[in-house]
VOMIKE-76512 format. One record per atom (N, C-alpha, C): residue number from 1; residue in one letter; atom name; x, y, z. Coordinates in steps of 0.05 Angstrom, whole numbers, plus 5000, padded with zeros to 4 digits. Atoms other than C-alpha are relative to their C-alpha. Example, Ala and Ser with C-alpha at 12.3 -4.5 7.8 and 13.67 -1.06 7.14 Angstrom:
<rs>
<1 'A' 'N' <5018 4976 5000>>
<1 'A' 'CA' <5246 4910 5156>>
<1 'A' 'C' <5018 5024 5000>>
<2 'S' 'N' <4984 4976 4999>>
<2 'S' 'CA' <5273 4979 5143>>
<2 'S' 'C' <4985 5022 5014>>
</rs>
This chain:
<rs>
<1 'M' 'N' <5014 4986 5014>>
<1 'M' 'CA' <3562 4740 3031>>
<1 'M' 'C' <4974 5011 5009>>
<2 'D' 'N' <5021 4984 4985>>
<2 'D' 'CA' <3510 4786 3048>>
<2 'D' 'C' <4967 4985 4977>>
<3 'P' 'N' <5019 5004 5009>>
<3 'P' 'CA' <3446 4748 3034>>
<3 'P' 'C' <4976 5012 4986>>
<4 'R' 'N' <5014 4970 5008>>
<4 'R' 'CA' <3406 4811 3013>>
<4 'R' 'C' <5003 4995 4965>>
<5 'P' 'N' <4992 4978 5028>>
<5 'P' 'CA' <3392 4828 2944>>
<5 'P' 'C' <5007 5017 4993>>
<6 'H' 'N' <4989 4980 5008>>
<6 'H' 'CA' <3432 4875 2902>>
<6 'H' 'C' <4980 5009 5000>>
<7 'P' 'N' <5025 4977 5001>>
<7 'P' 'CA' <3390 4940 2906>>
<7 'P' 'C' <4993 5011 4967>>
<8 'F' 'N' <5003 4994 5026>>
<8 'F' 'CA' <3405 4940 2832>>
<8 'F' 'C' <5001 4983 4982>>
<9 'P' 'N' <4994 5016 5014>>
<9 'P' 'CA' <3398 4900 2774>>
<9 'P' 'C' <5029 4990 4984>>
<10 'G' 'N' <4969 4996 5021>>
<10 'G' 'CA' <3463 4875 2742>>
<10 'G' 'C' <4990 4998 4969>>
<11 'K' 'N' <4995 4993 5028>>
<11 'K' 'CA' <3483 4881 2673>>
<11 'K' 'C' <4990 4968 4989>>
<12 'L' 'N' <5002 5028 5010>>
<12 'L' 'CA' <3489 4806 2661>>
<12 'L' 'C' <4983 4985 5010>>
<13 'T' 'N' <5023 5016 4989>>
<13 'T' 'CA' <3445 4747 2666>>
<13 'T' 'C' <5018 4981 5007>>
<14 'L' 'N' <4977 5021 5004>>
<14 'L' 'CA' <3472 4684 2689>>
<14 'L' 'C' <4998 4984 4993>>
<15 'D' 'N' <4997 5014 5021>>
<15 'D' 'CA' <3475 4650 2631>>
<15 'D' 'C' <5026 5014 4990>>
<16 'Q' 'N' <4967 4981 5005>>
<16 'Q' 'CA' <3527 4710 2613>>
<16 'Q' 'C' <5012 4996 5026>>
<17 'A' 'N' <4979 5003 4977>>
<17 'A' 'CA' <3553 4705 2679>>
<17 'A' 'C' <5022 4967 5001>>
<18 'A' 'N' <4994 5035 4993>>
<18 'A' 'CA' <3562 4621 2668>>
<18 'A' 'C' <5019 5002 4972>>
<19 'E' 'N' <4991 5011 5032>>
<19 'E' 'CA' <3589 4636 2594>>
<19 'E' 'C' <5029 5017 5011>>
<20 'V' 'N' <4981 4984 4988>>
<20 'V' 'CA' <3637 4696 2631>>
<20 'V' 'C' <5025 4970 5012>>
<21 'R' 'N' <4991 5030 4999>>
<21 'R' 'CA' <3667 4636 2660>>
<21 'R' 'C' <5014 4985 4998>>
<22 'R' 'N' <4994 5017 5022>>
<22 'R' 'CA' <3673 4593 2618>>
<22 'R' 'C' <5027 5006 4984>>
<23 'L' 'N' <4985 4989 5023>>
<23 'L' 'CA' <3712 4634 2573>>
<23 'L' 'C' <5027 5011 5018>>
<24 'R' 'N' <4975 4987 4986>>
<24 'R' 'CA' <3757 4664 2629>>
<24 'R' 'C' <5021 4971 5009>>
<25 'A' 'N' <4991 5025 4990>>
<25 'A' 'CA' <3776 4585 2652>>
<25 'A' 'C' <5011 4995 4969>>
<26 'R' 'N' <4980 5007 5018>>
<26 'R' 'CA' <3797 4580 2576>>
<26 'R' 'C' <5020 5019 4997>>
<27 'G' 'N' <4975 4978 4998>>
<27 'G' 'CA' <3853 4639 2587>>
<27 'G' 'C' <4980 5027 4987>>
<28 'R' 'N' <4998 4980 5016>>
<28 'R' 'CA' <3814 4697 2550>>
<28 'R' 'C' <5002 5020 5018>>
<29 'P' 'N' <4998 4973 4984>>
<29 'P' 'CA' <3831 4757 2588>>
<29 'P' 'C' <4980 5015 5015>>
<30 'L' 'N' <5024 4989 4988>>
<30 'L' 'CA' <3793 4796 2634>>
<30 'L' 'C' <4990 5030 4987>>
<31 'A' 'N' <5002 4978 5022>>
<31 'A' 'CA' <3799 4861 2592>>
<31 'A' 'C' <4984 4994 4976>>
<32 'E' 'N' <5022 5010 5027>>
<32 'E' 'CA' <3767 4825 2529>>
<32 'E' 'C' <4980 4983 5007>>
<33 'L' 'N' <5019 5008 4994>>
<33 'L' 'CA' <3715 4796 2571>>
<33 'L' 'C' <4983 5025 5006>>
<34 'A' 'N' <5012 4976 4994>>
<34 'A' 'CA' <3693 4865 2600>>
<34 'A' 'C' <4990 5012 4975>>
<35 'E' 'N' <5002 4988 5027>>
<35 'E' 'CA' <3693 4894 2534>>
<35 'E' 'C' <4974 4981 4988>>
<36 'R' 'N' <5033 5017 5005>>
<36 'R' 'CA' <3648 4837 2505>>
<36 'R' 'C' <4981 5003 5007>>
<37 'F' 'N' <5015 4998 4991>>
<37 'F' 'CA' <3606 4835 2553>>
<37 'F' 'C' <4979 5031 5015>>
<38 'G' 'N' <5009 4970 4996>>
<38 'G' 'CA' <3596 4912 2564>>
<38 'G' 'C' <5008 5008 5036>>
<39 'V' 'N' <5000 5004 4966>>
<39 'V' 'CA' <3624 4904 2642>>
<39 'V' 'C' <5029 5012 4997>>
<40 'A' 'N' <4977 4987 4990>>
<40 'A' 'CA' <3673 4933 2685>>
<40 'A' 'C' <5026 4977 5007>>
<41 'K' 'N' <4983 5012 4996>>
<41 'K' 'CA' <3745 4897 2691>>
<41 'K' 'C' <4994 4983 5023>>
<42 'S' 'N' <5008 5012 4973>>
<42 'S' 'CA' <3724 4890 2770>>
<42 'S' 'C' <4988 4980 5000>>
<43 'S' 'N' <5017 5011 4997>>
<43 'S' 'CA' <3667 4863 2748>>
<43 'S' 'C' <4996 4965 4990>>
<44 'V' 'N' <4996 5024 5019>>
<44 'V' 'CA' <3684 4802 2709>>
<44 'V' 'C' <5013 4987 5024>>
<45 'S' 'N' <4979 5004 4971>>
<45 'S' 'CA' <3740 4794 2763>>
<45 'S' 'C' <4976 4985 5025>>
<46 'A' 'N' <5008 5008 4988>>
<46 'A' 'CA' <3685 4782 2809>>
<46 'A' 'C' <4976 4984 4993>>
<47 'I' 'N' <5011 5021 5011>>
<47 'I' 'CA' <3642 4739 2767>>
<47 'I' 'C' <5014 4980 5003>>
<48 'V' 'N' <4983 5029 4997>>
<48 'V' 'CA' <3706 4690 2760>>
<48 'V' 'C' <4995 4990 5029>>
<49 'H' 'N' <4993 5007 4968>>
<49 'H' 'CA' <3712 4692 2836>>
<49 'H' 'C' <4977 4994 5017>>
<50 'L' 'N' <5021 5006 4981>>
<50 'L' 'CA' <3644 4678 2853>>
<50 'L' 'C' <4981 5021 5020>>
<51 'K' 'N' <5006 4985 4978>>
<51 'K' 'CA' <3632 4739 2889>>
<51 'K' 'C' <4975 5021 4983>>
<52 'A' 'N' <5015 4983 5014>>
<52 'A' 'CA' <3584 4764 2841>>
<52 'A' 'C' <4980 4981 4977>>
<53 'H' 'N' <5015 5022 5018>>
<53 'H' 'CA' <3528 4725 2794>>
<53 'H' 'C' <5003 4980 5010>>
<54 'E' 'N' <4989 5032 4981>>
<54 'E' 'CA' <3534 4656 2844>>
<54 'E' 'C' <4984 4982 4984>>
<55 'P' 'N' <5015 5015 5015>>
<55 'P' 'CA' <3507 4605 2803>>
<55 'P' 'C' <4986 4978 5024>>
<56 'P' 'N' <5020 5012 4982>>
<56 'P' 'CA' <3448 4565 2836>>
<56 'P' 'C' <5013 4970 5014>>
<57 'G' 'N' <4991 5023 4988>>
<57 'G' 'CA' <3480 4510 2877>>
<57 'G' 'C' <5023 5000 5015>>
<58 'T' 'N' <4974 5000 4991>>
<58 'T' 'CA' <3541 4539 2900>>
<58 'T' 'C' <4994 5001 5025>>
<59 'L' 'N' <5002 5007 4973>>
<59 'L' 'CA' <3567 4511 2966>>
<59 'L' 'C' <5038 5024 5006>>
<60 'R' 'N' <4972 4999 4998>>
<60 'R' 'CA' <3625 4552 3001>>
<60 'R' 'C' <5001 4995 5029>>
<61 'L' 'N' <4989 5014 4982>>
<61 'L' 'CA' <3662 4527 3051>>
<61 'L' 'C' <5034 5007 5010>>
<62 'E' 'N' <4964 4989 4979>>
<62 'E' 'CA' <3729 4549 3103>>
<62 'E' 'C' <5011 4981 5006>>
<63 'L' 'N' <4987 5018 4993>>
<63 'L' 'CA' <3774 4506 3104>>
<63 'L' 'C' <5028 5000 5017>>
<64 'P' 'N' <4973 4988 4982>>
<64 'P' 'CA' <3833 4496 3158>>
<64 'P' 'C' <5027 5002 4978>>
<65 'A' 'N' <4985 4992 5017>>
<65 'A' 'CA' <3893 4520 3124>>
<65 'A' 'C' <5024 4977 4994>>
<66 'G' 'N' <4980 5023 4996>>
<66 'G' 'CA' <3938 4455 3127>>
<66 'G' 'C' <4979 4977 4972>>
<67 'E' 'N' <5011 5020 5028>>
<67 'E' 'CA' <3882 4417 3078>>
<67 'E' 'C' <4986 5019 4984>>
<68 'L' 'N' <5010 4983 5027>>
<68 'L' 'CA' <3866 4481 3035>>
<68 'L' 'C' <5028 5005 4986>>
<69 'D' 'N' <4968 4998 5007>>
<69 'D' 'CA' <3949 4482 3024>>
<69 'D' 'C' <5002 4973 4984>>
<70 'L' 'N' <5005 5031 5020>>
<70 'L' 'CA' <3935 4400 3006>>
<70 'L' 'C' <4990 4997 4980>>
<71 'L' 'N' <5021 4996 5024>>
<71 'L' 'CA' <3875 4422 2959>>
<71 'L' 'C' <5019 5009 4979>>
<72 'R' 'N' <4991 4984 5020>>
<72 'R' 'CA' <3918 4467 2927>>
<72 'R' 'C' <5030 4990 4980>>
<73 'Q' 'N' <4982 5014 5010>>
<73 'Q' 'CA' <3979 4424 2920>>
<73 'Q' 'C' <4991 4980 4975>>
<74 'I' 'N' <5010 5022 5012>>
<74 'I' 'CA' <3934 4370 2886>>
<74 'I' 'C' <4988 5012 4976>>
<75 'A' 'N' <5015 4991 5029>>
<75 'A' 'CA' <3895 4417 2838>>
<75 'A' 'C' <5027 5009 4987>>
<76 'A' 'N' <4982 4989 5015>>
<76 'A' 'CA' <3966 4447 2814>>
<76 'A' 'C' <5020 4971 4989>>
<77 'D' 'N' <4989 5026 5001>>
<77 'D' 'CA' <3990 4376 2809>>
<77 'D' 'C' <4986 4986 4971>>
<78 'E' 'N' <5030 5016 5021>>
<78 'E' 'CA' <3923 4350 2765>>
<78 'E' 'C' <5001 5025 4980>>
<79 'N' 'N' <5001 4978 5019>>
<79 'N' 'CA' <3929 4420 2725>>
<79 'N' 'C' <4974 5012 4999>>
<80 'V' 'N' <5027 4998 5005>>
<80 'V' 'CA' <3857 4435 2748>>
<80 'V' 'C' <4991 5024 5023>>
<81 'Q' 'N' <5002 4975 4989>>
<81 'Q' 'CA' <3827 4498 2789>>
<81 'Q' 'C' <4984 4988 5023>>
<82 'V' 'N' <5001 5005 4974>>
<82 'V' 'CA' <3817 4488 2860>>
<82 'V' 'C' <4969 4993 5016>>
<83 'E' 'N' <5018 5006 4988>>
<83 'E' 'CA' <3747 4494 2870>>
<83 'E' 'C' <4986 4978 4984>>
<84 'G' 'N' <5011 5019 5022>>
<84 'G' 'CA' <3732 4448 2809>>
<84 'G' 'C' <5013 4970 5017>>
<85 'L' 'N' <4985 5027 4983>>
<85 'L' 'CA' <3777 4389 2849>>
<85 'L' 'C' <4980 5000 5025>>
<86 'A' 'N' <5006 5008 4982>>
<86 'A' 'CA' <3745 4410 2911>>
<86 'A' 'C' <4967 4986 4998>>
<87 'A' 'N' <5032 4998 5002>>
<87 'A' 'CA' <3664 4404 2886>>
<87 'A' 'C' <5007 4967 4990>>
<88 'K' 'N' <4999 5027 5014>>
<88 'K' 'CA' <3691 4338 2849>>
<88 'K' 'C' <5001 4980 5025>>
<89 'L' 'N' <5000 5019 4977>>
<89 'L' 'CA' <3715 4308 2920>>
<89 'L' 'C' <4979 5004 5010>>
<90 'L' 'N' <5018 5002 4986>>
<90 'L' 'CA' <3663 4326 2954>>
<90 'L' 'C' <4973 4987 4988>>
<91 'V' 'N' <5018 5011 5018>>
<91 'V' 'CA' <3609 4299 2898>>
<91 'V' 'C' <5010 4960 5006>>
<92 'E' 'N' <4993 5030 4996>>
<92 'E' 'CA' <3650 4232 2909>>
<92 'E' 'C' <4990 4993 5023>>
<93 'V' 'N' <5010 5010 4975>>
<93 'V' 'CA' <3641 4227 2976>>
<93 'V' 'C' <4971 4997 5009>>
<94 'L' 'N' <5042 5000 4995>>
<94 'L' 'CA' <3560 4246 2980>>
<94 'L' 'C' <5001 4972 4983>>
<95 'R' 'N' <5011 5016 5005>>
<95 'R' 'CA' <3554 4194 2930>>
<95 'R' 'C' <5019 4970 5003>>
<96 'S' 'N' <4982 5032 4981>>
<96 'S' 'CA' <3601 4136 2966>>
<96 'S' 'C' <4973 4993 5020>>
<97 'R' 'N' <5019 4998 4976>>
<97 'R' 'CA' <3548 4145 3017>>
<97 'R' 'C' <4968 5010 5001>>
<98 'A' 'N' <5026 5006 4995>>
<98 'A' 'CA' <3482 4152 2990>>
<98 'A' 'C' <4997 4977 4991>>
<99 'W' 'N' <5006 5032 5002>>
<99 'W' 'CA' <3445 4086 2986>>
<99 'W' 'C' <4974 4996 4988>>
</rs>
């Protein structure tokens, strides 16, 4: 992701973007969210996939294909999102090493 700020201000605040993510996680359709917040479906998709309005503290990691496949399989078995599972596992590892 380009570290420079976007040249134009976004229509949504970080709080609104967080609400978009919460509603989408609960199964609300992109079109409904786009209409509700007055933005394009592509904007909602970008927010949901953390390509826009990235929350503070977001960490992006690239995993080797094998590890990513395993993470996806575990997430599917647990019926959770891959990103949420990855974050939970990382926090558990970090806390186990804290003294």
